[in-house]
N, C-alpha and C positions, 0 to 999 in steps of 0.2 A: 646867631644872628649874622654875624660878619660874613659866614658862608653864604646865607641866602642874600646879602647884599651884593657879594662878589659874583654869584651866579645870575641875578637880576642885571649886573653892569656887563656881564658876558652875553646875555641874550639882547641886551639893548644894542652893545657894539656890532655884534653879528649882525642884526637887522640893519643897522645904518650902514654896514659894509655892504650888505647885499643891494639895498636900495641905491647906494652910492655907484654900483656898477654900471646901471644903466642896461647893460645887454644891447644885444643887436637892435638897429632901427628897420623898420618896414615901411615901404611906400607902394602903394597901390599902382598897378601898370595897367593901363585900359588900352585897348586897342585902338588904333586910328581908323578912320571911315574904310581904309583899306582892308581891314581885318577887324569888322566892328564887332563881332563875337568873342574876340580873344581878349581874355583877362588874365592877371596873375600878381606877382610880388617882386619886387627888388628887396632885399634883405641886405643891410650894410653893417659889418661888425668890424670894430677895431682891433687890429691884431699887430703887434711891434711897429707901430708907427704909420702902418699902412691901413687900407680897407678892403677886407674880404667882400667882395661884390656877389651876391647869387641872385639869378635872374631865372623865374619859373613861371611859364606861361602855359595856360590851358584852351582849350578850344580853338587850337591853332590849325589852320588849313595848310595844305601841302603847300610849300613856297611855289610851284609851277602853276597852282590856282590863283595866287596872290599877283603874280607877274610872269608873263611868257619868258620862258628861258630860264625863270629862278630854279635854282637847285639846293640852296641852303639859306639858313639864317644866320646872319651875322650880327654880335652884340659890339656896340660901340660906346666907348667912353669919350665924352666931351668935356675937358675941363672949363671951368668958368671963363677962363682967358686962354684959349688956344686951341689947336685943330683936333677933330675926333681921332681916337687911334682904335684899332681892333682890339677889343678885349678878348674875344673869341667866337668859336663857333657854337651856335645853340645845338645842343643834341638833341634831335628832333625823333618823336616817336610817332609814326604814322597812324598806328592801330589806335593810340589813345590820345593823339592830337595834344600832345605835352612837349614842351621843350625846357630844357635847363642847361644852365652854363654857370660855372664859378670862375671870378678871375679877382686879381688884386689891382688897387690904384693907390698912388700916394695921395690923391687929391681928396680934399674933404668936402668941396663943393662942385659938382659936376651933373652932366645930363647923361642918361644912360638910354640909349636908341637902339632898336631891334630893325635891320632893314633885310629884305630878300635879296638875296644875290646869285647871280649865274656863276661866278667865280669864288670859290671857297679860300682863296688867297687875295681877294680884293683889297688894293691898298687905300681906297677911299670909299667911303658909305655911297651907295646908290640912292636915288630919289624916292625909292619904295619903302618908305618907313611905315612899320606896322604897329609899333608900340614906342612910346617916349615918357621918361619920368625925370623930373628934375631931382637931386638929391643934395641935401644941406646938412651936413654934420655938425 
């Protein structure tokens, strides 16, 4: 009897621990009118006091078709109160028309946005925003 009670308690405790973990949060990322067919996800997972941000986009045209002279897509993170910072370059596969990037941020409320850029080392985002999503953890 005691063994069954302990087993039941262990199962309930394990279930509660798994439910309490929460796991990563996902946010739908939809293209702006400049890239209307583009869609994807922003996945945010808490790791060691920071957030691991993964951006995945599909149906993404080449940057040069979005804006003349654009050569790359850059992902930016703009905290609730602050200036945008480059999170990284979107790794773009022109054959599959997909892009992916991972970065970390200490912020728990921010906006992720992707721009088409001529310069892969741009220090500020262009006005050519192809996708944007607010994230609140």
